[in-house]
KOLVO-879169 format. One record per residue (C-alpha): residue in three letters; x, y, z; residue number from 0. Coordinates in steps of 0.25 Angstrom, whole numbers, plus 5000, padded with zeros to 4 digits. Example, Ala and Ser with C-alpha at 12.3 -4.5 7.8 and 13.67 -1.06 7.14 Angstrom:
 code    X    Y    Z pos
  ALA 5049 4982 5031   0
  SER 5055 4996 5029   1
! end
This chain:
 code    X    Y    Z pos
  MET 5000 5000 5000   0
  PRO 5005 5014 4998   1
  GLY 5012 5023 5007   2
  ARG 5019 5020 5021   3
  ARG 5016 5008 5029   4
  SER 5019 5008 5044   5
  ALA 5032 5000 5048   6
  LEU 5028 4998 5062   7
  PRO 5018 4986 5061   8
  LEU 5028 4979 5052   9
  LEU 5040 4981 5061  10
  THR 5033 4978 5073  11
  LEU 5028 4964 5067  12
  LEU 5043 4961 5063  13
  LEU 5049 4964 5076  14
  GLY 5038 4958 5084  15
  ALA 5040 4945 5076  16
  ALA 5055 4945 5079  17
  LEU 5052 4948 5094  18
  GLY 5042 4936 5093  19
  TYR 5051 4925 5089  20
  GLY 5056 4921 5103  21
  VAL 5042 4921 5108  22
  ARG 5037 4913 5097  23
  ASP 5047 4902 5099  24
  ARG 5044 4902 5114  25
  LEU 5029 4900 5111  26
  VAL 5031 4889 5101  27
  ALA 5040 4882 5111  28
  THR 5030 4883 5122  29
  PRO 5021 4871 5124  30
  GLY 5006 4872 5121  31
  ALA 4995 4866 5130  32
  GLY 4999 4861 5143  33
  ALA 5012 4870 5143  34
  PRO 5018 4874 5156  35
  ALA 5011 4887 5161  36
  ALA 5025 4894 5162  37
  ALA 5028 4891 5147  38
  THR 5014 4896 5143  39
  ALA 5016 4909 5151  40
  ALA 5030 4911 5145  41
  ALA 5024 4910 5131  42
  GLU 5013 4920 5135  43
  ALA 5024 4929 5141  44
  ASP 5032 4929 5128  45
  THR 5020 4932 5120  46
  GLU 5017 4944 5129  47
  VAL 5032 4949 5127  48
  LEU 5030 4948 5112  49
  ARG 5018 4957 5112  50
  ARG 5025 4967 5121  51
  ASN 5037 4966 5112  52
  LEU 5029 4969 5100  53
  ALA 5022 4981 5106  54
  GLU 5036 4987 5110  55
  THR 5042 4984 5097  56
  ARG 5030 4992 5090  57
  ALA 5032 5003 5100  58
  TRP 5047 5004 5098  59
  LEU 5045 5004 5082  60
  ALA 5035 5015 5084  61
  ARG 5045 5024 5091  62
  TRP 5055 5022 5080  63
  LEU 5047 5022 5067  64
  PRO 5042 5035 5061  65
  GLY 5028 5037 5061  66
  GLU 5025 5026 5070  67
  ALA 5018 5027 5084  68
  GLU 5019 5019 5096  69
  PRO 5005 5012 5098  70
  ALA 4997 5013 5111  71
  GLU 4997 5000 5118  72
  THR 4984 4992 5116  73
  GLU 4978 4980 5121  74
  GLU 4978 4967 5113  75
  PRO 4967 4968 5102  76
  ASP 4955 4959 5104  77
  TYR 4955 4956 5089  78
  SER 4964 4948 5079  79
  ALA 4973 4957 5071  80
  GLU 4974 4947 5060  81
  ARG 4959 4945 5059  82
  VAL 4957 4961 5059  83
  PHE 4967 4962 5047  84
  TYR 4960 4950 5040  85
  ASP 4947 4956 5041  86
  GLN 4951 4970 5035  87
  TYR 4947 4966 5020  88
  ARG 4933 4961 5025  89
  LEU 4930 4973 5033  90
  VAL 4934 4983 5022  91
  ASP 4926 4976 5012  92
  GLU 4914 4976 5021  93
  ALA 4916 4991 5024  94
  LEU 4917 4994 5009  95
  ALA 4905 4985 5006  96
  ARG 4896 4993 5015  97
  LEU 4899 5006 5007  98
  ARG 4888 5012 4998  99
  PRO 4892 5014 4983 100
  GLN 4893 5029 4979 101
  THR 4882 5036 4973 102
  PRO 4884 5039 4958 103
  GLY 4884 5054 4955 104
  LYS 4885 5058 4969 105
  ALA 4897 5061 4979 106
  ASP 4897 5051 4990 107
  LEU 4907 5051 5002 108
  TYR 4914 5039 5006 109
  VAL 4921 5039 5020 110
  VAL 4933 5031 5025 111
  ALA 4936 5033 5040 112
  PHE 4949 5027 5045 113
  ALA 4952 5026 5060 114
  GLY 4966 5023 5061 115
  ASP 4969 5021 5076 116
  GLY 4962 5009 5083 117
  ASP 4967 5012 5097 118
  GLU 4958 5024 5099 119
  ASN 4943 5023 5097 120
  VAL 4942 5038 5093 121
  PHE 4946 5035 5079 122
  ARG 4936 5024 5077 123
  ASN 4926 5034 5083 124
  GLU 4929 5044 5072 125
  ALA 4929 5034 5061 126
  GLU 4915 5029 5065 127
  TYR 4909 5042 5067 128
  VAL 4914 5046 5053 129
  GLU 4906 5034 5048 130
  LYS 4894 5039 5055 131
  LEU 4895 5053 5052 132
  PHE 4897 5051 5037 133
  SER 4887 5040 5036 134
  GLU 4875 5048 5043 135
  ARG 4878 5062 5040 136
  PHE 4885 5062 5027 137
  ASP 4878 5052 5019 138
  ALA 4890 5042 5019 139
  ARG 4883 5030 5025 140
  ASP 4889 5017 5019 141
  ARG 4901 5026 5013 142
  VAL 4910 5025 5025 143
  VAL 4921 5015 5028 144
  VAL 4927 5016 5042 145
  LEU 4941 5010 5044 146
  GLU 4945 5009 5059 147
  ASN 4955 5003 5068 148
  ASN 4948 5000 5081 149
  PRO 4948 4986 5089 150
  ALA 4933 4987 5090 151
  THR 4930 4987 5075 152
  VAL 4941 4978 5069 153
  GLU 4930 4968 5065 154
  THR 4920 4978 5059 155
  ARG 4928 4989 5053 156
  PRO 4940 4989 5044 157
  LEU 4953 4994 5050 158
  ALA 4958 5008 5047 159
  THR 4971 5003 5040 160
  TRP 4979 5008 5028 161
  SER 4975 4995 5020 162
  ASN 4960 4997 5023 163
  LEU 4959 5011 5020 164
  GLU 4965 5007 5006 165
  LEU 4955 4996 5005 166
  VAL 4943 5005 5008 167
  LEU 4947 5016 4998 168
  ASP 4949 5006 4987 169
  GLY 4936 4999 4991 170
  LEU 4929 5012 4989 171
  ILE 4933 5013 4975 172
  ASP 4934 4998 4971 173
  LYS 4920 4995 4976 174
  ALA 4914 5006 4968 175
  ARG 4908 5013 4980 176
  PHE 4916 5026 4978 177
  ASP 4917 5035 4966 178
  PRO 4930 5043 4966 179
  ASP 4924 5054 4957 180
  GLU 4911 5056 4965 181
  ASP 4913 5052 4979 182
  VAL 4921 5057 4991 183
  LEU 4930 5049 5000 184
  LEU 4931 5054 5015 185
  LEU 4943 5047 5022 186
  PHE 4944 5050 5037 187
  LEU 4956 5045 5045 188
  THR 4957 5046 5060 189
  SER 4969 5041 5069 190
  HIS 4981 5046 5075 191
  GLY 4992 5053 5067 192
  ASP 5007 5056 5068 193
  ALA 5015 5068 5064 194
  GLU 5020 5060 5052 195
  HIS 5006 5060 5047 196
  ASN 5003 5045 5049 197
  LEU 4989 5040 5053 198
  TYR 4990 5030 5064 199
  VAL 4983 5017 5060 200
  GLY 4983 5006 5070 201
  MET 4975 4997 5081 202
  ASP 4980 4988 5092 203
  VAL 4991 4979 5086 204
  LEU 4987 4980 5071 205
  PRO 4998 4984 5063 206
  LEU 4992 4995 5054 207
  ASP 4999 5005 5045 208
  TRP 4998 5020 5048 209
  ILE 4994 5029 5037 210
  GLY 5002 5041 5034 211
  ALA 4997 5054 5026 212
  PRO 5004 5050 5013 213
  ASP 4999 5036 5015 214
  LEU 4985 5041 5015 215
  ALA 4987 5050 5003 216
  GLY 4992 5038 4995 217
  ILE 4980 5029 4999 218
  LEU 4970 5040 4994 219
  ASN 4978 5045 4982 220
  ALA 4979 5030 4977 221
  ARG 4964 5030 4976 222
  PRO 4954 5037 4967 223
  PHE 4947 5045 4978 224
  ARG 4945 5059 4972 225
  TRP 4937 5066 4982 226
  ARG 4941 5063 4996 227
  VAL 4941 5069 5010 228
  ALA 4952 5064 5020 229
  ILE 4951 5067 5035 230
  VAL 4962 5063 5044 231
  SER 4960 5065 5059 232
  ALA 4974 5062 5066 233
  CYS 4986 5070 5072 234
  TYR 4994 5077 5061 235
  SER 4983 5073 5051 236
  GLY 4986 5086 5043 237
  GLY 4998 5078 5037 238
  PHE 4988 5071 5029 239
  LEU 4982 5084 5022 240
  ASP 4992 5087 5011 241
  VAL 4994 5073 5006 242
  LEU 4979 5070 5006 243
  ARG 4974 5083 4999 244
  ASN 4971 5084 4985 245
  SER 4961 5092 4976 246
  THR 4949 5083 4979 247
  SER 4952 5080 4993 248
  MET 4949 5086 5007 249
  VAL 4958 5083 5018 250
  ILE 4955 5086 5033 251
  THR 4964 5083 5045 252
  ALA 4963 5083 5060 253
  ALA 4976 5091 5062 254
  ARG 4987 5098 5055 255
  ALA 4999 5090 5050 256
  ASP 5007 5093 5062 257
  ARG 4996 5093 5073 258
  THR 4989 5083 5081 259
  SER 4974 5081 5082 260
  PHE 4967 5078 5095 261
  GLY 4955 5070 5101 262
  CYS 4960 5055 5100 263
  GLY 4963 5046 5111 264
  SER 4956 5035 5119 265
  ALA 4947 5045 5126 266
  SER 4942 5051 5114 267
  ASP 4930 5048 5105 268
  ILE 4934 5057 5093 269
  THR 4945 5066 5089 270
  PHE 4944 5081 5089 271
  PHE 4944 5082 5074 272
  GLY 4935 5070 5072 273
  LYS 4925 5076 5081 274
  ALA 4927 5090 5076 275
  PHE 4926 5086 5061 276
  PHE 4916 5075 5061 277
  VAL 4907 5076 5073 278
  GLU 4907 5091 5073 279
  GLY 4910 5096 5059 280
  LEU 4903 5086 5050 281
  ASN 4891 5086 5059 282
  GLN 4890 5101 5057 283
  THR 4893 5102 5042 284
  ASP 4893 5093 5030 285
  SER 4907 5099 5025 286
  PHE 4920 5093 5028 287
  ARG 4926 5107 5027 288
  GLY 4916 5112 5036 289
  ALA 4918 5101 5046 290
  PHE 4933 5103 5046 291
  GLU 4931 5118 5050 292
  VAL 4922 5114 5062 293
  ALA 4932 5104 5066 294
  ARG 4944 5113 5065 295
  GLN 4938 5123 5074 296
  LEU 4933 5112 5084 297
  VAL 4946 5105 5085 298
  ALA 4954 5118 5087 299
  GLU 4944 5122 5099 300
  TRP 4945 5108 5105 301
  GLU 4961 5108 5104 302
  GLU 4961 5122 5110 303
  ALA 4953 5118 5121 304
  GLU 4963 5106 5124 305
  LYS 4975 5115 5121 306
  GLN 4979 5106 5110 307
  THR 4988 5110 5098 308
  PRO 4978 5113 5087 309
  SER 4977 5101 5077 310
  GLU 4972 5110 5066 311
  PRO 4964 5101 5057 312
  GLN 4967 5103 5042 313
  ILE 4959 5103 5029 314
  ALA 4963 5102 5014 315
  SER 4952 5103 5004 316
  THR 4949 5108 4990 317
  PRO 4938 5114 4982 318
  LEU 4936 5101 4974 319
  ILE 4934 5092 4986 320
  GLU 4925 5103 4993 321
  THR 4916 5103 4980 322
  LYS 4915 5088 4981 323
  LEU 4912 5088 4995 324
  ALA 4901 5098 4993 325
  GLN 4895 5089 4982 326
  TRP 4895 5077 4992 327
  ARG 4888 5085 5002 328
  GLN 4877 5089 4993 329
  GLY 4874 5074 4990 330
  ILE 4873 5069 5004 331
  ARG 4861 5070 5014 332
  LEU 4868 5076 5026 333
  GLY 4864 5068 5039 334
  PRO 4863 5073 5053 335
  PRO 4875 5076 5062 336
  GLN 4881 5063 5068 337
  PRO 4884 5063 5083 338
  PHE 4898 5057 5087 339
  GLN 4897 5044 5095 340
  PRO 4910 5037 5097 341
  ALA 4911 5022 5092 342
  VAL 4919 5020 5105 343
  ALA 4919 5031 5116 344
  GLY 4931 5034 5123 345
  PRO 4932 5035 5139 346
  SER 4930 5050 5139 347
  ASP 4916 5055 5138 348
  ALA 4920 5069 5135 349
  ALA 4911 5074 5124 350
  SER 4921 5084 5118 351
  PRO 4934 5081 5111 352
  GLY 4941 5091 5120 353
  ALA 4941 5081 5131 354
  ALA 4955 5079 5137 355
  ALA 4956 5064 5132 356
  SER 4954 5069 5118 357
  SER 4967 5078 5117 358
  GLU 4975 5066 5114 359
  LYS 4983 5068 5101 360
  SER 4979 5060 5089 361
  THR 4993 5053 5087 362
  LYS 5000 5040 5090 363
  GLN 5013 5047 5093 364
! end
């Protein structure tokens, strides 16, 4: 696939295999049923040592590889990683099969939401709210695909991965559901981001590849999506602005290229930008630009109240895409505002994103 793939998962597996040889030999030599309790306990202890060695190896590599970050410690997943990977083609095919074909002679909007970080529910909450908002308010029911990394949805939703993103985009075209000349693609990505403009993609022990700004540009530019809106909600997401913009695209980011954004964390239900743009902005107006102006003001107010360095959300647009979006809006029946309810609520019951728990920076650094 095009672009840079993360070296961390591969190096971890290779070093982990080397570390595991001695444990493997001991386990093979250990008698089976009826073995002395001491031998069994020793084998179990070696297995635990190997697990810790793998975690320490990954953390060490993360400190030395550029663009990589040390993952937070997580509990052992209650699913089979192999089975999850095996199911991805089926889950993507099922998601594509549920989509309505486009309406000939009319501009339809297709939405792909991508929640990259599976360690915090806030990103799942945003992706699933986007599905609800565009289905109920913007006449896009059965034209939304959600890719998300979350332990609770591994059996029902495709993972948010580089590969699945390409499969879905290809499927929109190959299944004749999307007309590149008439329809508009809205791609929403939410996750952590780093100062080198990479989006964190990961969940538990799954070795997933991060997506950098040039990578995402390559993915989109390799496909015939003429009219597109890309919304990137992450720290340093302004670094995606220039590589994604063109004469028929709108690009919106939650922060400047050199600034963090706010509102993630285990105690948060939605990020500052997600609440400001989707929940507040797009429930007040049907215009993406109008919603952005609402969001820019609200985010600035919330950050000032918490004495945070302003994230300064960004937008790049052109007259061509603005005209196309106006044409799309004329052809839809606008639904009522959609209240936000998290798919998974955080421990905080604060109603405002200005709660202290929401001030964590959206970065894995």
